[in-house]
N, C-alpha and C positions, 0 to 999 in steps of 0.2 A: 702547447699542450696545457699549460697552466691556465691560459686564457679560456680554452674550451671548457675546462672544469668549472671555472668561475662563472661562465655564461650558463652552464648547465644548472648550477646551484641557484642562480638568480632567476631562472626561467620559471614563471608561475602559471603557464598554460596548463600543465598537467594537474596542478592543484585544483583548478576549476572543475576539471573532469572528475576528479576524486570526490569533490564536494557534491557534485550532482549525483554521483553514484551512491554516496551515503544518504542523500535525501531520498532517492528512489528506493533504497533498501528500507529506510524508516517507514515510508509510505506502504511498502509491501508488508512489512511486519504489522502495521496498524490495520491494514485490510484483512490479513489473515486472523488477527486477534478478534476483530469485530464482526466478521462475516458470519460465523456460526450462530451467535446469539440473534443477529438480525434475521437470518434464515429461519431460525426456530420460531421467532415471533411472527413472521409472515405466514409460515405454514399454519400456525395456531389461528391466525385471523381467518385464513381461507377455510380451515376446518370448521370454525364457528359459523361462517357464512353458509357452508355446505349443510351443516346440521340444521341451521335455521330454515333453509330452503326445503329440505327434505321433510321437515315437520310442518311446513305451511300447508293449508288446505288447498 
């Protein structure tokens, strides 16, 4: 039983999965943070294009 506990504590495979999950979570937070301003900027650009095309002869 003692050997099983020692092996469990030394096992690092689960640590890699946790690290990847943390990286994925950080990427998700970054996307959520920056997606709204980018969307607003893109909508503004297309609105400007639309306005320019409607005013063209």
